[in-house]
C-alpha positions in Angstrom: 43.4 65.8 115.6 42.1 69.2 116.8 38.3 69.5 116.8 38.4 72.9 118.6 37.0 75.9 116.8 39.9 77.9 118.1 43.4 77.2 116.9 46.0 75.8 119.3 48.0 79.0 118.8 45.1 81.2 119.9 44.5 79.2 123.0 48.2 79.0 123.9 48.5 82.8 123.4 45.6 83.4 125.7 47.2 81.1 128.3 50.5 82.9 128.0 48.9 86.4 128.3 47.3 85.3 131.6 50.7 84.1 132.9 52.4 87.3 131.7 49.9 89.4 133.8 50.8 87.2 136.8 54.5 87.7 136.2 53.9 91.5 136.0 52.0 91.6 139.3 54.9 89.6 140.8 57.4 92.1 139.6 59.2 89.5 137.4 58.6 91.6 134.2 58.1 95.3 133.7 55.2 97.2 132.3 57.0 97.7 129.0 57.8 94.0 128.8 54.2 93.1 129.5 52.9 95.4 126.7 55.5 93.9 124.3 54.5 90.4 125.1 50.8 91.2 124.7 51.6 92.7 121.3 53.6 89.7 120.1 51.1 87.1 121.3 47.8 88.7 120.3 45.1 85.9 120.1 42.7 88.0 118.0 39.6 87.1 120.1 37.1 89.2 122.0 37.0 88.5 125.8 35.2 90.1 128.7 35.4 89.9 132.5 33.6 87.4 134.6 30.7 89.7 135.6 29.7 90.6 132.0 30.3 87.0 131.0 27.7 85.9 133.5 25.3 88.7 132.4 25.6 87.8 128.7 25.2 84.1 129.5 22.0 84.6 131.6 20.5 87.1 129.1 21.2 84.8 126.1 19.8 81.8 128.0 16.6 83.7 128.9 16.2 84.9 125.3 16.7 81.5 123.8 14.3 79.9 126.3 11.7 82.6 125.8 11.7 82.2 122.0 11.3 78.4 122.3 8.6 78.7 125.0 6.7 81.4 123.0 6.6 79.3 119.9 5.2 76.4 121.9 2.7 78.7 123.6 1.4 79.9 120.2 0.5 76.4 119.3 -2.3 76.4 122.0 -1.7 73.2 124.0 0.6 71.4 121.5 0.9 67.6 121.6 4.0 65.9 122.8 5.0 65.3 119.2 4.9 69.0 118.4 6.8 70.0 121.5 9.4 67.3 120.8 9.8 68.5 117.2 10.2 72.1 118.2 12.9 71.3 120.8 14.9 69.1 118.6 14.7 71.4 115.6 15.6 74.5 117.7 18.7 72.8 119.1 20.2 72.9 115.6 20.0 76.7 115.0 21.2 77.3 118.5 24.3 75.3 118.0 24.9 76.8 114.5 24.4 80.3 116.0 27.0 79.5 118.7 29.6 78.6 116.0 28.6 81.6 113.9 29.1 84.3 116.6 32.5 82.8 117.4 33.6 82.9 113.8 32.0 86.2 113.0 32.8 88.2 116.2 35.7 86.1 117.6 34.1 85.6 121.0 36.1 83.6 123.6 34.4 82.8 126.9 32.0 85.7 126.2 28.9 84.1 127.6 26.8 84.4 124.5 28.2 81.5 122.7 28.3 79.4 125.9 24.6 79.9 126.5 23.7 79.0 122.9 25.8 75.8 123.2 24.3 74.8 126.5 20.7 75.5 125.4 21.3 73.4 122.3 22.3 70.5 124.5 19.4 70.8 126.8 16.9 71.3 124.0 18.1 68.3 122.1 18.2 66.0 125.1 14.7 67.1 126.4 13.3 66.6 122.9 14.8 63.1 122.6 13.5 62.3 126.1 9.9 63.2 125.0 10.4 61.1 121.9 11.5 58.0 123.9 8.7 58.5 126.4 6.2 58.6 123.5 7.1 55.0 122.6 6.6 53.9 126.2 10.1 52.6 126.7 11.3 51.3 130.0 12.2 54.2 132.3 15.6 52.7 133.0 16.5 52.4 129.3 15.1 55.8 128.7 17.3 57.3 131.5 20.4 55.4 130.3 19.8 56.6 126.7 19.4 60.2 127.7 22.4 60.1 130.0 24.6 58.7 127.1 23.2 61.3 124.7 23.9 64.0 127.2 27.4 62.7 127.8 28.3 62.4 124.2 27.0 65.9 123.2 28.6 67.6 126.2 31.9 65.9 125.4 31.6 67.2 121.8 30.9 70.7 123.1 34.1 70.4 125.2 36.1 69.3 122.2 34.6 71.9 119.9 34.6 75.0 122.2 36.9 74.0 125.1 34.4 74.6 127.9 35.7 72.8 131.0 32.3 72.6 132.7 31.0 70.8 129.6 33.6 68.0 130.2 32.5 67.8 133.8 28.9 67.6 132.8 29.7 64.8 130.4 31.5 62.8 133.2 28.5 63.5 135.6 26.1 62.1 132.9 28.1 58.9 132.7 28.1 58.6 136.4 24.3 58.6 136.5 24.1 55.4 134.5 25.1 52.9 137.3 22.2 54.3 139.4 19.7 53.4 136.7 20.4 49.7 136.5 18.8 48.5 139.7 22.0 47.0 140.9 22.8 46.1 144.5 24.7 48.8 146.4 28.0 47.0 146.1 27.8 46.4 142.4 26.5 50.0 141.9 29.5 51.5 143.6 31.9 49.1 141.8 30.5 50.1 138.4 30.7 53.8 139.3 34.2 53.4 140.4 35.1 51.5 137.2 33.7 54.4 135.1 35.6 57.0 137.0 38.9 55.1 137.0 38.6 54.4 133.3 38.1 58.0 132.5 41.0 59.0 134.7 43.3 56.5 133.1 42.4 57.7 129.6 43.0 61.3 130.6 46.4 60.5 132.1 47.4 58.6 128.9 46.5 61.5 126.6 48.2 64.0 129.0 51.6 64.0 127.3 54.5 66.1 128.4 54.8 67.8 125.0 51.2 69.1 125.1 50.5 72.8 125.1 50.2 74.5 128.5 46.5 75.2 128.1 45.8 71.5 127.5 47.9 70.6 130.5 45.9 73.0 132.7 42.6 71.6 131.5 43.8 68.0 132.0 45.0 68.8 135.6 41.6 70.3 136.5 39.8 67.2 135.1 42.2 64.9 136.8 41.6 66.7 140.1 37.8 66.4 139.8 38.1 62.7 138.9 40.3 62.1 141.9 37.8 63.7 144.2 34.9 61.8 142.5 36.7 58.5 143.0 37.2 59.2 146.7 33.5 60.2 147.1 32.6 56.9 145.5 34.9 54.9 147.7 34.2 56.6 151.1 31.1 54.8 152.5 30.7 57.1 155.6 30.6 60.5 154.0 26.8 60.6 153.6 26.3 59.5 157.2 28.8 62.1 158.3 26.7 64.8 156.5 23.5 63.6 158.2 25.0 64.1 161.6 24.5 67.8 161.2 20.9 67.6 160.0 19.4 64.5 161.6 20.1 63.4 165.2 18.7 60.0 164.6 21.6 59.2 162.3 24.0 59.3 165.2 23.5 55.5 165.4 25.5 54.4 162.4 24.5 51.4 160.4 26.9 48.5 160.8 29.3 48.3 157.9 27.2 51.1 156.2 25.0 48.3 154.7 27.9 46.7 152.7 29.7 43.4 153.2 32.6 43.5 155.7 35.3 42.9 153.1 34.0 45.8 151.0 33.7 48.0 154.0 37.3 47.5 155.2 38.7 47.7 151.7 36.9 51.0 151.4 38.5 52.1 154.7 42.0 51.3 153.4 41.3 53.1 150.1 40.2 56.3 152.0 43.9 56.5 153.2 45.5 55.3 150.0 43.7 57.7 147.6 44.7 61.0 149.4 48.2 59.7 149.8 48.5 58.8 146.1 47.0 62.2 145.3 49.5 64.1 147.4 52.4 62.0 146.0 51.2 62.4 142.4 50.8 66.2 142.9 54.3 66.6 144.4 56.0 64.4 141.9 54.3 65.9 138.8 54.4 69.5 140.2 50.6 69.6 140.0 49.5 71.9 142.8 45.8 71.5 142.3 46.0 67.7 142.6 48.2 68.0 145.7 45.6 70.4 147.2 42.8 68.0 146.4 44.8 65.2 148.0 45.2 67.3 151.2 41.4 68.0 151.3 40.6 64.3 150.9 43.0 63.5 153.7 41.1 65.8 155.9 37.8 64.0 155.0 39.5 60.7 155.8 40.3 62.0 159.3 36.8 63.3 159.7 35.2 59.9 158.8 37.8 57.8 160.6 35.8 57.5 163.8 32.6 56.6 161.9 34.5 53.8 160.2 35.8 52.4 163.5 32.5 53.0 165.3 34.2 55.2 167.9 32.3 57.7 170.0 32.2 61.2 168.6 32.6 64.3 170.7 31.9 68.0 170.1 35.6 68.9 170.3 36.6 66.5 167.6 36.8 69.2 164.8 38.8 71.5 167.1 41.2 68.7 167.9 41.7 67.9 164.2 42.2 71.5 163.4 45.0 71.8 166.1 46.7 68.7 164.6 46.6 70.2 161.1 48.0 73.5 162.3 50.9 71.7 164.1 51.6 69.7 160.9 51.6 72.8 158.7 53.9 74.6 161.1 56.4 71.6 161.1 56.4 71.4 157.3 56.8 75.2 157.0 59.8 75.3 159.3 61.3 72.2 157.6 61.1 73.9 154.2 62.4 77.3 155.6 65.5 75.7 157.1 66.5 74.3 153.7 69.1 75.9 151.5 67.7 79.2 150.2 64.5 78.3 152.1 63.8 75.5 149.6 63.7 71.7 149.6 63.3 69.6 146.5 61.9 72.6 144.6 59.3 73.6 147.2 59.3 76.7 149.3 57.1 78.6 151.7 57.9 81.9 150.1 55.1 83.5 148.0 56.9 83.8 144.6 53.9 85.3 142.8 51.6 88.0 144.2 47.9 87.0 144.6 45.3 87.9 142.1 43.5 91.2 142.6 39.7 90.6 142.3 38.6 94.2 142.8 38.3 96.8 145.5 39.5 95.7 148.9 38.7 97.1 152.4 41.8 99.4 152.3 40.6 100.9 149.0 37.1 101.5 150.5 38.6 103.1 153.6 40.8 105.4 151.4 37.8 106.5 149.4 35.8 107.4 152.6 38.6 109.5 154.0 39.7 111.9 151.3 40.9 114.6 153.7 43.2 112.2 155.5 44.6 110.9 152.3 45.3 114.3 150.9 47.1 115.2 154.1 49.3 112.2 153.8 50.4 112.9 150.2 54.0 114.1 149.9 54.4 117.6 148.5 54.8 117.9 144.8 58.3 118.5 143.7 59.4 120.2 140.5 61.2 118.0 138.0 64.9 118.4 138.0 66.9 117.9 134.8 69.8 116.1 136.3 67.9 113.7 138.6 68.3 110.9 136.1 72.0 111.5 135.4 74.4 108.6 135.8 77.9 108.8 137.2 80.2 110.1 134.5 77.2 110.9 132.3 76.1 114.2 133.7 72.5 113.6 132.8 73.3 111.8 129.5 70.1 109.8 129.8 67.9 113.0 129.8 68.2 116.3 127.9 71.9 116.6 128.4 
Protein backbone atom coordinates (compact mmCIF):
# COMPACT_ATOMS: atom_id res chain seq x y z
CA UNK A 1 0.00 0.00 0.00
CA UNK A 2 1.36 3.38 -1.04
CA UNK A 3 0.67 6.15 1.49
CA UNK A 4 2.85 8.69 -0.31
CA UNK A 5 1.22 11.80 -1.71
CA UNK A 6 3.38 11.38 -4.81
CA UNK A 7 2.77 8.48 -7.15
CA UNK A 8 5.41 5.80 -7.58
CA UNK A 9 5.70 6.77 -11.24
CA UNK A 10 6.51 10.37 -10.34
CA UNK A 11 9.21 9.40 -7.86
CA UNK A 12 10.70 6.85 -10.24
CA UNK A 13 10.79 9.44 -13.04
CA UNK A 14 12.58 11.91 -10.78
CA UNK A 15 15.13 9.25 -9.85
CA UNK A 16 15.63 8.32 -13.51
CA UNK A 17 16.10 11.95 -14.54
CA UNK A 18 18.87 12.34 -11.96
CA UNK A 19 20.58 9.24 -13.28
CA UNK A 20 20.21 10.46 -16.87
CA UNK A 21 22.02 13.70 -15.99
CA UNK A 22 24.83 11.65 -14.48
CA UNK A 23 25.02 9.51 -17.60
CA UNK A 24 25.19 12.65 -19.74
CA UNK A 25 28.05 14.11 -17.68
CA UNK A 26 29.86 10.79 -18.05
CA UNK A 27 29.42 10.91 -21.81
CA UNK A 28 27.29 7.76 -21.91
CA UNK A 29 24.40 9.57 -23.59
CA UNK A 30 24.30 12.62 -25.82
CA UNK A 31 22.58 15.93 -25.21
CA UNK A 32 19.80 14.97 -27.59
CA UNK A 33 19.23 11.66 -25.82
CA UNK A 34 19.11 13.46 -22.47
CA UNK A 35 16.46 15.89 -23.73
CA UNK A 36 14.47 13.01 -25.17
CA UNK A 37 14.58 11.11 -21.88
CA UNK A 38 13.55 14.18 -19.90
CA UNK A 39 10.61 14.67 -22.26
CA UNK A 40 9.49 11.05 -21.99
CA UNK A 41 9.77 10.82 -18.19
CA UNK A 42 8.35 14.17 -17.11
CA UNK A 43 7.32 13.87 -13.40
CA UNK A 44 5.11 16.99 -13.52
CA UNK A 45 6.42 18.45 -10.27
CA UNK A 46 8.09 21.75 -9.40
CA UNK A 47 11.61 21.46 -8.02
CA UNK A 48 14.34 23.92 -7.07
CA UNK A 49 18.02 23.76 -6.22
CA UNK A 50 19.44 23.21 -2.75
CA UNK A 51 20.11 26.90 -2.07
CA UNK A 52 16.56 28.07 -2.70
CA UNK A 53 15.21 24.97 -1.00
CA UNK A 54 16.98 26.02 2.20
CA UNK A 55 15.86 29.63 1.78
CA UNK A 56 12.21 28.64 1.33
CA UNK A 57 12.46 26.20 4.24
CA UNK A 58 13.87 28.79 6.65
CA UNK A 59 11.52 31.54 5.50
CA UNK A 60 8.43 29.34 5.85
CA UNK A 61 9.61 28.08 9.22
CA UNK A 62 10.11 31.62 10.48
CA UNK A 63 6.72 32.73 9.19
CA UNK A 64 4.87 29.80 10.77
CA UNK A 65 6.70 30.27 14.08
CA UNK A 66 6.05 34.02 14.05
CA UNK A 67 2.32 33.57 13.44
CA UNK A 68 2.00 31.09 16.30
CA UNK A 69 4.12 33.19 18.68
CA UNK A 70 2.23 36.38 17.76
CA UNK A 71 -1.12 34.81 18.57
CA UNK A 72 0.18 33.58 21.92
CA UNK A 73 1.62 37.05 22.61
CA UNK A 74 -1.73 38.71 21.90
CA UNK A 75 -3.30 36.70 24.71
CA UNK A 76 -1.20 38.61 27.29
CA UNK A 77 0.50 35.95 29.40
CA UNK A 78 -1.70 33.00 28.44
CA UNK A 79 -2.08 29.98 30.66
CA UNK A 80 -0.54 26.64 29.85
CA UNK A 81 -3.93 25.42 28.68
CA UNK A 82 -4.27 28.27 26.18
CA UNK A 83 -0.73 27.82 24.84
CA UNK A 84 -1.27 24.06 24.60
CA UNK A 85 -4.53 24.54 22.71
CA UNK A 86 -2.98 26.98 20.25
CA UNK A 87 -0.03 24.70 19.52
CA UNK A 88 -2.15 21.59 19.03
CA UNK A 89 -4.76 23.40 16.94
CA UNK A 90 -2.16 25.11 14.77
CA UNK A 91 -0.46 21.80 13.99
CA UNK A 92 -3.53 20.73 12.01
CA UNK A 93 -3.67 23.65 9.52
CA UNK A 94 0.11 23.50 9.08
CA UNK A 95 -0.11 19.87 8.02
CA UNK A 96 -3.16 20.48 5.82
CA UNK A 97 -1.39 23.43 4.20
CA UNK A 98 1.63 21.22 3.48
CA UNK A 99 -0.56 18.76 1.59
CA UNK A 100 -2.43 21.60 -0.13
CA UNK A 101 0.66 23.28 -1.61
CA UNK A 102 1.86 19.92 -2.92
CA UNK A 103 -1.44 19.11 -4.60
CA UNK A 104 -2.02 22.65 -5.82
CA UNK A 105 1.47 23.71 -6.94
CA UNK A 106 3.08 20.25 -7.32
CA UNK A 107 6.01 21.06 -5.03
CA UNK A 108 8.66 18.38 -4.63
CA UNK A 109 11.43 19.05 -2.11
CA UNK A 110 10.72 22.73 -2.50
CA UNK A 111 11.33 23.69 1.13
CA UNK A 112 7.92 25.22 1.76
CA UNK A 113 6.01 21.97 2.23
CA UNK A 114 8.91 20.54 4.24
CA UNK A 115 8.86 23.42 6.72
CA UNK A 116 5.10 23.18 7.13
CA UNK A 117 5.29 19.44 7.81
CA UNK A 118 8.13 19.83 10.32
CA UNK A 119 6.48 22.71 12.18
CA UNK A 120 3.28 20.67 12.44
CA UNK A 121 5.23 17.83 14.12
CA UNK A 122 6.98 20.16 16.56
CA UNK A 123 3.81 22.11 17.35
CA UNK A 124 1.78 18.98 18.08
CA UNK A 125 4.49 17.34 20.21
CA UNK A 126 5.19 20.50 22.24
CA UNK A 127 1.46 21.00 22.79
CA UNK A 128 1.03 17.41 23.94
CA UNK A 129 4.06 17.81 26.20
CA UNK A 130 2.44 20.80 27.91
CA UNK A 131 -0.78 18.79 28.24
CA UNK A 132 0.99 15.85 29.92
CA UNK A 133 2.92 18.20 32.19
CA UNK A 134 -0.33 19.81 33.28
CA UNK A 135 -1.55 16.53 34.75
CA UNK A 136 1.76 16.16 36.67
CA UNK A 137 2.69 12.84 35.16
CA UNK A 138 6.00 11.19 35.92
CA UNK A 139 8.77 12.81 33.91
CA UNK A 140 9.95 9.46 32.61
CA UNK A 141 6.49 8.51 31.36
CA UNK A 142 6.09 11.95 29.87
CA UNK A 143 9.40 11.70 28.00
CA UNK A 144 8.56 8.21 26.73
CA UNK A 145 5.11 9.30 25.54
CA UNK A 146 6.49 12.35 23.74
CA UNK A 147 9.25 10.24 22.13
CA UNK A 148 6.73 7.68 20.90
CA UNK A 149 4.46 10.43 19.57
CA UNK A 150 7.39 12.11 17.85
CA UNK A 151 8.48 8.80 16.33
CA UNK A 152 5.02 7.88 15.06
CA UNK A 153 4.27 11.29 13.53
CA UNK A 154 7.73 11.58 11.95
CA UNK A 155 7.35 8.13 10.45
CA UNK A 156 3.98 9.12 9.02
CA UNK A 157 5.55 12.22 7.48
CA UNK A 158 8.16 9.95 5.90
CA UNK A 159 5.50 7.63 4.50
CA UNK A 160 3.36 10.52 3.29
CA UNK A 161 5.98 12.91 1.86
CA UNK A 162 9.07 10.72 1.53
CA UNK A 163 11.41 12.96 3.56
CA UNK A 164 14.40 10.81 4.49
CA UNK A 165 15.40 12.98 7.42
CA UNK A 166 11.93 12.44 8.85
CA UNK A 167 12.60 8.69 8.98
CA UNK A 168 15.91 9.34 10.72
CA UNK A 169 14.17 11.64 13.21
CA UNK A 170 11.69 8.86 13.92
CA UNK A 171 14.51 6.38 14.59
CA UNK A 172 16.29 8.89 16.83
CA UNK A 173 13.11 9.46 18.85
CA UNK A 174 12.81 5.73 19.44
CA UNK A 175 16.44 5.54 20.52
CA UNK A 176 15.75 8.13 23.25
CA UNK A 177 13.36 5.77 25.05
CA UNK A 178 15.98 3.43 26.64
CA UNK A 179 17.65 6.43 28.30
CA UNK A 180 14.39 7.38 30.05
CA UNK A 181 13.85 4.10 31.89
CA UNK A 182 16.55 4.50 34.58
CA UNK A 183 18.11 1.20 33.56
CA UNK A 184 21.66 0.08 34.39
CA UNK A 185 24.19 0.94 31.66
CA UNK A 186 24.36 -2.66 30.42
CA UNK A 187 20.60 -3.05 30.07
CA UNK A 188 20.34 0.43 28.61
CA UNK A 189 22.79 -0.42 25.83
CA UNK A 190 21.16 -3.81 25.26
CA UNK A 191 17.71 -2.23 24.88
CA UNK A 192 19.06 0.40 22.49
CA UNK A 193 20.83 -2.27 20.46
CA UNK A 194 17.65 -4.34 20.33
CA UNK A 195 15.63 -1.39 18.95
CA UNK A 196 18.21 -0.61 16.26
CA UNK A 197 18.64 -4.24 15.19
CA UNK A 198 14.87 -4.72 15.02
CA UNK A 199 14.43 -1.65 12.80
CA UNK A 200 17.30 -2.78 10.57
CA UNK A 201 15.82 -6.28 10.25
CA UNK A 202 12.40 -4.87 9.30
CA UNK A 203 13.98 -2.56 6.74
CA UNK A 204 15.94 -5.44 5.18
CA UNK A 205 12.80 -7.58 4.97
CA UNK A 206 10.81 -4.89 3.15
CA UNK A 207 13.73 -4.07 0.84
CA UNK A 208 12.78 -6.45 -1.95
CA UNK A 209 14.67 -6.84 -5.19
CA UNK A 210 11.65 -5.84 -7.28
CA UNK A 211 11.23 -2.48 -5.53
CA UNK A 212 11.54 0.71 -7.52
CA UNK A 213 14.99 2.32 -7.67
CA UNK A 214 14.01 5.29 -5.53
CA UNK A 215 12.80 2.98 -2.75
CA UNK A 216 16.04 1.01 -2.92
CA UNK A 217 18.09 4.19 -2.60
CA UNK A 218 16.12 5.32 0.44
CA UNK A 219 16.39 1.93 2.09
CA UNK A 220 20.14 1.82 1.49
CA UNK A 221 20.60 5.20 3.16
CA UNK A 222 18.47 4.14 6.15
CA UNK A 223 20.34 0.83 6.41
CA UNK A 224 23.69 2.63 6.35
CA UNK A 225 22.58 4.99 9.13
CA UNK A 226 21.27 2.07 11.20
CA UNK A 227 24.52 0.16 10.73
CA UNK A 228 26.48 3.16 11.97
CA UNK A 229 24.07 3.61 14.91
CA UNK A 230 24.45 -0.05 15.91
CA UNK A 231 28.22 0.32 15.90
CA UNK A 232 28.03 3.47 18.01
CA UNK A 233 25.86 1.62 20.52
CA UNK A 234 28.28 -1.31 20.63
CA UNK A 235 31.62 0.50 20.85
CA UNK A 236 32.20 1.34 24.54
CA UNK A 237 35.37 3.35 24.03
CA UNK A 238 34.26 5.94 21.49
CA UNK A 239 33.16 8.52 24.07
CA UNK A 240 36.42 8.16 25.98
CA UNK A 241 38.33 8.51 22.72
CA UNK A 242 36.49 11.78 22.01
CA UNK A 243 37.33 13.08 25.51
CA UNK A 244 41.04 12.57 24.86
CA UNK A 245 41.02 15.67 22.67
CA UNK A 246 39.16 17.87 25.17
CA UNK A 247 40.04 16.64 28.65
CA UNK A 248 43.52 15.51 29.65
CA UNK A 249 42.19 13.87 32.80
CA UNK A 250 40.42 11.25 30.70
CA UNK A 251 43.76 9.85 29.60
CA UNK A 252 43.36 7.37 32.47
CA UNK A 253 40.67 5.09 31.06
CA UNK A 254 38.09 3.53 33.29
CA UNK A 255 38.61 -0.27 33.57
CA UNK A 256 36.20 -2.12 31.28
CA UNK A 257 34.51 1.27 30.62
CA UNK A 258 32.29 0.65 33.64
CA UNK A 259 30.74 -2.54 32.22
CA UNK A 260 31.08 -6.21 33.23
CA UNK A 261 34.10 -7.94 31.63
CA UNK A 262 32.03 -10.30 29.50
CA UNK A 263 30.06 -7.36 28.07
CA UNK A 264 33.27 -5.45 27.50
CA UNK A 265 35.04 -8.18 25.54
CA UNK A 266 31.87 -9.05 23.62
CA UNK A 267 31.76 -5.41 22.60
CA UNK A 268 35.41 -5.60 21.54
CA UNK A 269 34.69 -8.56 19.26
CA UNK A 270 31.62 -6.85 17.78
CA UNK A 271 33.64 -3.75 16.91
CA UNK A 272 35.51 -5.94 14.44
CA UNK A 273 32.54 -8.03 13.26
CA UNK A 274 30.16 -5.15 12.48
CA UNK A 275 32.53 -3.32 10.05
CA UNK A 276 33.50 -6.64 8.44
CA UNK A 277 29.83 -7.56 7.95
CA UNK A 278 29.12 -4.09 6.60
CA UNK A 279 31.91 -4.30 4.04
CA UNK A 280 30.88 -7.83 3.02
CA UNK A 281 27.22 -6.83 2.80
CA UNK A 282 28.06 -3.76 0.71
CA UNK A 283 30.25 -5.73 -1.71
CA UNK A 284 27.84 -8.63 -2.10
CA UNK A 285 24.76 -6.46 -2.51
CA UNK A 286 26.53 -3.81 -4.65
CA UNK A 287 25.63 -1.19 -2.04
CA UNK A 288 28.45 1.29 -2.15
CA UNK A 289 27.18 3.48 0.67
CA UNK A 290 27.03 0.56 3.10
CA UNK A 291 30.50 -0.54 2.04
CA UNK A 292 31.83 2.98 2.68
CA UNK A 293 30.17 3.06 6.09
CA UNK A 294 31.76 -0.29 6.89
CA UNK A 295 35.19 1.09 5.96
CA UNK A 296 34.69 4.15 8.17
CA UNK A 297 33.62 1.94 11.07
CA UNK A 298 36.71 -0.19 10.52
CA UNK A 299 38.84 2.94 10.92
CA UNK A 300 37.04 3.73 14.19
CA UNK A 301 37.77 0.20 15.38
CA UNK A 302 41.46 0.72 14.72
CA UNK A 303 41.31 4.07 16.52
CA UNK A 304 39.75 2.54 19.68
CA UNK A 305 41.75 -0.69 19.65
CA UNK A 306 44.43 0.61 22.00
CA UNK A 307 41.81 1.94 24.39
CA UNK A 308 40.13 -1.46 24.56
CA UNK A 309 43.43 -3.21 25.24
CA UNK A 310 44.64 -0.48 27.64
CA UNK A 311 47.78 0.09 25.61
CA UNK A 312 49.79 3.27 25.77
CA UNK A 313 48.83 5.91 23.23
CA UNK A 314 51.37 7.97 21.32
CA UNK A 315 51.12 11.18 19.34
CA UNK A 316 52.18 9.40 16.16
CA UNK A 317 49.38 6.80 16.32
CA UNK A 318 47.10 8.62 13.80
CA UNK A 319 49.98 9.04 11.36
CA UNK A 320 50.90 5.36 11.66
CA UNK A 321 47.28 4.32 11.05
CA UNK A 322 47.09 6.66 8.04
CA UNK A 323 50.20 5.08 6.52
CA UNK A 324 48.71 1.61 6.97
CA UNK A 325 45.45 2.68 5.29
CA UNK A 326 47.38 4.20 2.37
CA UNK A 327 49.37 0.99 1.90
CA UNK A 328 46.21 -1.11 1.99
CA UNK A 329 44.47 1.14 -0.55
CA UNK A 330 47.47 0.98 -2.90
CA UNK A 331 47.58 -2.82 -2.68
CA UNK A 332 43.85 -3.13 -3.40
CA UNK A 333 44.05 -0.64 -6.28
CA UNK A 334 46.92 -2.48 -7.93
CA UNK A 335 45.19 -5.82 -7.41
CA UNK A 336 42.08 -4.52 -9.17
CA UNK A 337 44.08 -2.85 -11.96
CA UNK A 338 45.93 -6.09 -12.79
CA UNK A 339 42.68 -7.95 -13.39
CA UNK A 340 41.21 -8.54 -16.87
CA UNK A 341 40.11 -5.18 -18.28
CA UNK A 342 41.19 -3.66 -14.94
CA UNK A 343 38.25 -5.31 -13.17
CA UNK A 344 37.79 -8.10 -10.66
CA UNK A 345 34.38 -9.47 -9.65
CA UNK A 346 32.65 -6.41 -11.07
CA UNK A 347 34.85 -3.84 -9.28
CA UNK A 348 37.32 -1.44 -10.85
CA UNK A 349 39.46 1.54 -9.90
CA UNK A 350 38.44 3.39 -13.05
CA UNK A 351 36.06 6.33 -12.61
CA UNK A 352 33.17 5.31 -14.86
CA UNK A 353 31.06 8.36 -14.09
CA UNK A 354 32.26 11.93 -13.93
CA UNK A 355 31.88 13.63 -10.52
CA UNK A 356 29.05 16.00 -9.77
CA UNK A 357 29.56 19.68 -10.54
CA UNK A 358 28.47 21.76 -7.56
CA UNK A 359 29.18 25.19 -8.94
CA UNK A 360 32.13 27.39 -9.88
CA UNK A 361 35.55 25.89 -9.21
CA UNK A 362 38.93 27.57 -8.80
CA UNK A 363 39.72 27.21 -12.50
CA UNK A 364 36.54 29.06 -13.41
CA UNK A 365 37.39 31.87 -11.00
CA UNK A 366 40.89 32.16 -12.41
CA UNK A 367 39.49 32.29 -15.91
CA UNK A 368 37.09 35.08 -14.96
CA UNK A 369 39.91 37.12 -13.43
CA UNK A 370 42.14 36.91 -16.53
CA UNK A 371 39.97 37.85 -19.51
CA UNK A 372 42.87 39.12 -21.61
CA UNK A 373 44.79 35.90 -21.22
CA UNK A 374 41.74 33.85 -22.08
CA UNK A 375 41.03 35.91 -25.16
CA UNK A 376 44.58 35.45 -26.35
CA UNK A 377 44.29 31.71 -26.00
CA UNK A 378 41.12 31.42 -28.03
CA UNK A 379 41.64 29.90 -31.50
CA UNK A 380 40.84 32.18 -34.45
CA UNK A 381 37.31 31.98 -35.69
CA UNK A 382 37.02 30.01 -38.89
CA UNK A 383 34.36 30.46 -41.47
CA UNK A 384 32.00 27.54 -41.91
CA UNK A 385 32.70 25.34 -44.90
CA UNK A 386 29.91 23.57 -46.70
CA UNK A 387 31.76 20.34 -47.29
CA UNK A 388 33.26 19.85 -43.77
CA UNK A 389 30.53 17.42 -42.80
CA UNK A 390 30.66 15.39 -45.99
CA UNK A 391 31.14 11.64 -45.80
CA UNK A 392 33.26 9.52 -48.05
CA UNK A 393 31.22 8.83 -51.13
CA UNK A 394 28.56 11.30 -50.08
CA UNK A 395 30.16 14.54 -51.15
CA UNK A 396 28.49 16.52 -48.39
CA UNK A 397 25.21 14.59 -48.48
CA UNK A 398 24.64 15.25 -44.81
CA UNK A 399 24.66 19.05 -45.36
CA UNK A 400 23.27 21.23 -48.14
CA UNK A 401 24.53 18.98 -50.94
